[in-house]
C-alpha positions as a printed Julia matrix, in Angstrom:
33×3 Matrix{Float64}:
 -2.91   9.34   22.03
  0.1    7.06   22.05
  3.01   6.85   19.64
  2.56   3.57   18.53
 -1.52   3.88   17.66
 -0.39   6.18   15.56
  3.14   5.1    14.03
  0.49   1.17   13.59
 -1.91   3.58   11.55
  1.04   5.27    9.25
  2.33   1.17    8.86
 -0.66  -0.18    7.44
 -1.86   3.28    4.82
  1.89   2.17    3.82
  0.8   -1.21    3.83
 -2.03  -1.12    1.78
 -0.79   1.91   -0.71
  2.28  -0.85   -1.14
 -0.68  -3.75   -2.06
 -2.45  -1.45   -4.18
  0.4   -0.1    -6.01
  1.94  -3.14   -6.65
 -2.05  -4.59   -7.91
 -2.19  -1.48  -10.69
  1.45  -2.22  -11.79
 -0.12  -5.95  -12.53
 -2.67  -4.69  -14.04
 -0.37  -2.5   -16.56
  2.22  -4.76  -17.16
 -0.61  -7.72  -18.4
 -3.23  -4.91  -20.54
  0.35  -3.59  -22.0
  2.43  -6.29  -22.1
């Protein structure tokens, strides 16, 4: 029940979201461009 665990999990989710968004944008750019 520590604040650090919650913070770490949140950072993990944010990092994964950024990674997925990056891959999606690259794929869309490759398909459209």
